[in-house]
C-alpha positions in Angstrom: -20.9 31.0 11.0 -26.7 25.5 16.8 -23.8 23.3 15.8 -22.1 22.9 19.3 -25.0 23.8 21.5 -25.4 19.8 22.1 -21.8 18.8 21.4 -19.9 21.7 23.0 -18.0 19.2 25.3 -17.8 16.5 22.6 -14.4 15.1 21.4 -14.7 16.8 18.3 -15.1 20.1 19.9 -12.1 19.6 22.0 -10.2 18.5 18.9 -11.1 21.8 17.2 -9.6 23.8 20.1 -6.2 22.1 20.0 -6.5 18.7 21.9 -4.7 16.3 19.8 -4.7 12.7 19.1 -8.3 11.3 20.0 -8.8 7.8 18.8 -10.5 7.7 15.5 -13.7 6.0 16.9 -14.2 8.9 19.2 -13.9 11.3 16.3 -16.3 9.3 14.3 -18.9 9.2 17.2 -18.5 13.1 17.5 -18.8 13.6 13.9 -22.2 11.8 13.9 -23.4 14.1 16.7 -22.3 17.0 14.7 -24.3 15.6 11.7 -27.4 15.2 13.6 -27.2 18.8 14.9 -27.0 20.2 11.4 -30.7 19.4 10.9 -31.5 22.7 12.7 -29.9 24.8 9.9 -29.5 22.6 6.8 -32.5 24.2 4.9 -31.6 27.1 2.5 -34.6 29.0 4.3 -33.2 28.1 7.6 -31.2 30.1 10.1 -27.9 30.1 8.2 -29.6 31.3 5.1 -31.3 34.2 7.0 -28.1 35.3 8.4 -26.3 35.2 4.9 -29.3 37.0 3.3 -28.3 40.0 5.5 -24.7 39.8 4.6 -25.5 40.0 0.8 -26.8 43.6 1.3 -24.9 46.6 0.0 -25.1 48.2 3.4 -23.3 45.3 5.0 -20.6 45.5 2.7 -20.0 49.1 3.5 -20.1 48.6 7.1 -17.6 45.8 6.8 -15.1 48.1 5.1 -15.2 50.3 8.3 -14.9 47.4 10.8 -12.5 45.0 9.2 -8.9 44.8 8.2 -10.2 43.9 4.7 -11.4 47.6 4.4 -7.7 48.6 4.4 -6.1 49.3 1.0 -2.8 48.1 2.6 -4.2 44.8 3.4 -5.1 44.2 -0.3 -1.6 45.5 -1.5 0.0 43.0 1.2 -1.9 40.2 -0.3 -0.4 41.0 -3.6 3.1 41.1 -2.1 2.7 37.7 -0.2 1.7 36.0 -3.6 3.6 37.7 -6.2 6.5 39.5 -4.5 5.1 42.8 -5.6 2.5 45.0 -4.2 1.6 46.5 -7.5 1.1 43.2 -9.2 -2.6 42.0 -8.7 -2.6 38.5 -7.5 -5.7 37.6 -9.8 -3.8 38.8 -12.9 -0.6 36.8 -11.6 -2.4 33.7 -11.0 -4.0 33.7 -14.4 -0.7 34.4 -16.1 1.1 31.7 -14.1 -1.4 28.9 -14.0 -4.1 29.6 -16.5 -2.3 30.8 -19.6 -3.5 28.8 -22.5 -6.1 27.0 -20.5 -9.7 27.6 -21.6 -12.6 28.1 -22.2 -13.2 27.1 -18.5 -16.2 25.5 -17.0 -16.1 27.0 -13.6 -17.8 26.1 -10.3 -18.0 28.9 -7.6 -18.8 27.4 -4.4 -20.2 29.5 -1.6 -20.3 32.4 -4.2 -22.3 35.0 -2.3 -23.5 37.7 -4.6 -20.9 36.5 -7.1 -18.0 39.1 -6.4 -15.0 37.0 -7.2 -16.8 35.5 -10.4 -17.1 39.0 -11.8 -13.2 39.8 -10.9 -12.4 36.7 -12.9 -14.5 37.8 -15.9 -13.2 41.4 -15.5 -9.6 40.1 -15.7 -9.6 38.1 -18.8 -10.0 34.5 -17.5 -11.3 32.4 -20.4 -14.6 31.3 -19.0 -17.2 29.1 -21.0 -19.7 28.7 -18.0 -20.2 29.7 -14.4 -22.1 27.6 -11.9 -22.5 29.5 -8.5 -23.9 28.1 -5.3 -24.8 29.6 -2.2 -27.1 29.0 0.8 -28.6 32.5 0.7 -31.4 33.2 -1.8 -30.8 36.9 -1.6 -27.2 36.6 -2.5 -28.1 34.0 -5.4 -30.7 36.6 -6.8 -28.3 39.5 -6.8 -25.4 37.4 -8.1 -27.6 36.4 -11.2 -28.8 40.0 -11.7 -25.3 41.2 -11.8 -24.0 38.4 -13.9 -27.0 39.3 -16.5 -26.1 43.0 -16.6 -22.5 42.4 -17.0 -22.5 39.5 -19.6 -20.3 37.6 -17.3 -19.9 34.4 -19.5 -21.8 32.8 -22.3 -23.4 30.5 -19.7 -24.1 31.5 -16.1 -26.2 29.7 -13.6 -26.7 30.5 -10.0 -28.6 28.2 -7.4 -29.4 28.3 -3.8 -27.9 25.1 -2.3 -26.6 23.9 1.0 -23.0 22.9 0.2 -23.0 20.3 3.1 -25.3 18.1 0.9 -24.2 19.2 -2.6 -23.4 16.3 -5.2 -22.0 17.8 -8.4 -21.8 15.5 -11.5 -18.2 13.6 -12.3 -15.6 15.6 -14.1 -17.7 18.5 -14.9 -15.5 21.3 -14.2 -12.0 22.9 -15.1 -11.9 25.3 -12.3 -13.4 25.0 -8.9 -12.9 27.5 -6.0 -13.8 28.6 -2.5 -13.3 32.3 -1.8 -13.7 32.8 2.0 -16.7 30.3 2.2 -15.2 26.8 2.7 -14.8 27.7 6.5 -18.6 27.9 6.8 -19.0 24.1 5.9 -19.4 21.5 8.6 -19.4 18.4 6.1 -15.8 19.3 5.0 -14.7 15.7 4.0 -17.8 15.2 2.2 -17.7 18.3 0.1 -14.0 18.1 -0.7 -14.5 14.5 -1.8 -17.3 15.8 -4.1 -14.9 18.6 -5.3 -12.2 16.0 -6.3 -14.9 14.0 -8.2 -16.2 16.9 -10.0 -12.8 18.3 -11.1 -11.5 17.3 -14.7 -8.1 15.8 -15.2 -5.8 18.9 -15.4 -8.2 21.1 -13.7 -7.4 23.5 -10.8 -8.9 23.9 -7.4 -8.5 27.2 -5.6 -9.0 27.5 -1.8 -8.7 31.1 -0.6 -9.8 30.7 3.1 -9.7 31.2 6.8 -7.8 28.5 8.4 -7.2 29.7 11.7 -8.8 28.5 15.0 -12.1 27.0 14.9 -15.0 29.1 16.2 -12.5 32.1 16.5 -11.0 30.6 19.7 -7.9 32.5 19.3 -4.7 31.2 21.0 -3.5 32.8 24.2 -0.1 33.4 22.2 -2.0 34.9 19.4 -4.0 37.3 21.8 -0.9 38.3 23.6 1.0 39.3 20.5 -2.2 41.2 19.2 -2.6 43.0 22.3 1.1 44.0 22.4 0.6 45.8 19.0 -2.9 47.1 19.6 -1.3 48.9 22.7 1.2 50.8 20.4 -1.8 52.6 18.5 -2.9 56.2 20.0 -6.3 56.1 21.8 -7.9 58.0 18.9 -7.1 55.3 16.4 -8.7 52.5 18.9 -11.9 53.8 19.1 -14.8 51.4 18.1 -16.2 52.9 15.1 -19.8 52.3 16.4 -19.6 52.6 20.1 -16.7 55.1 20.1 -15.2 53.3 23.2 -11.4 52.8 23.2 -10.5 49.3 22.4 -8.1 48.2 25.0 -7.6 44.5 24.1 -8.8 42.0 21.3 -11.9 40.1 21.9 -12.1 36.2 21.9 -15.9 35.2 21.6 -17.4 32.3 23.5 -18.6 29.3 21.5 -22.0 30.4 22.6 -21.5 33.8 21.0 -20.5 32.3 17.9 -23.6 30.0 17.8 -25.8 32.8 18.4 -24.4 34.9 15.7 -24.0 32.3 12.9 -23.7 28.6 13.7 -21.6 28.0 10.5 -18.8 30.6 11.2 -15.4 28.9 11.3 -17.2 25.7 12.2 -14.0 23.7 11.5 -11.7 26.1 10.0 -8.7 24.7 11.7 -9.2 21.4 10.1 -9.4 22.9 6.5 -5.7 22.8 5.5 -4.9 19.1 6.6 -8.0 17.9 4.8 -7.3 19.7 1.6 -3.8 18.5 1.4 -5.0 14.8 2.1 -7.0 14.9 -1.1 -5.3 17.2 -3.6 -1.8 17.9 -4.9 -0.6 21.3 -3.9 0.4 23.4 -7.0 0.9 26.5 -5.0 0.6 27.5 -1.5 0.7 31.2 0.2 0.1 32.8 3.4 -2.0 35.8 3.6 -1.6 36.8 7.2 -4.4 38.1 9.5 -3.3 36.1 12.4 -2.8 39.3 14.5 -4.1 42.1 12.3 -7.5 40.6 11.8 -7.9 40.9 15.4 -6.3 44.2 15.9 -8.3 46.2 13.3 -11.6 44.6 14.1 -14.2 47.3 14.8 -11.5 50.2 14.5 -10.2 49.9 10.8 -12.4 52.8 9.7 -10.4 55.1 12.0 -7.4 54.8 9.5 -7.2 57.5 6.9 -4.6 55.9 4.5 -3.9 59.4 2.8 -2.5 60.5 6.3 1.0 59.5 6.5 0.9 59.0 10.3 -2.0 56.5 9.9 -0.5 54.9 7.0 2.8 54.4 8.9 0.9 52.6 11.8 -0.9 50.2 9.3 2.5 49.5 7.4 4.2 48.7 10.5 1.5 46.4 11.9 1.5 44.5 8.6 5.3 44.2 8.3 5.4 43.0 12.1 3.0 40.2 11.2 4.6 39.3 8.1 7.9 38.9 9.9 6.3 36.7 12.7 4.7 34.5 10.1 7.8 34.3 7.9 9.9 33.3 11.0 7.5 30.7 12.1 6.5 32.5 15.3 3.0 32.3 14.5 1.1 30.6 11.7 -1.0 32.4 9.0 -4.7 32.4 9.7 -5.6 33.1 6.0 -4.1 31.0 3.3 -4.4 30.6 -0.4 -3.9 26.9 -1.9 -3.9 26.1 -5.5 -4.5 22.5 -6.1 -5.1 19.6 -8.6 -6.7 16.2 -8.3 -3.3 14.4 -8.9 
């Protein structure tokens, strides 16, 4: 996202699913077991790389728009609102003006860059970039990123390389801006990689983490599923049809750990641990909720049914977004997606 095939009953697996307070020695033992199991997929031409080669395709991106909450324009406008206070203020521009004005030219490190989509967004929105180094486990994604960077003259220096980030070692104080954009939750060696990021960040530099920080291995909580199912039931059957099977969706789905391992052993491998580990190593400059705790589940496989030009459809979407915003704001549920802007001191 097989990592837990051997360690499914281990202390670390239990901790990731909500068991609190195991002795450090037990966690260390479990961590060593996890590290040994990584050998089955750590190669860039291994299983995870093959999965992510497929995700780099244009066809996958188009399909994702039909099956995910991220395919809804209202989702992205809400992200603007949650960060900037205005749906019409693009959060990337706001971040630039608030935190990067007068800073540059920047040497940028893009970790888990995929095909370079976010890198190109920064270039298109006037971030002062001197160089971009982009790293990803997928050779296909890296080839696509380099091709698009070359065709758009993204920065004076752009270098993409296939790397397994679980074992990456950058040079000391090489970068002014380091970021993960929905990629850190695929990393098993979180402590190691975050320590390397802190080492690589220059004094005064910024570290952006835009991530899924919800339940590891998508083991949604009972409370989360109950609330999502309550809202799903408010939608008419024609909007709850799976865009592929056309069956009416009657409840949200929590995959088994085995399902997760079979699909992508890196998916959300330690996502619930990201926030505390990041905050233990960096100073928080800014922190913003992005939601998704309920709506990521509700709209999964049915998002393509919603025509946002239709006022009735749009009302349903807006209602679900506002309901989730309220529950998160009132502390009823956490935000499964969050953005952190950090510094090394």
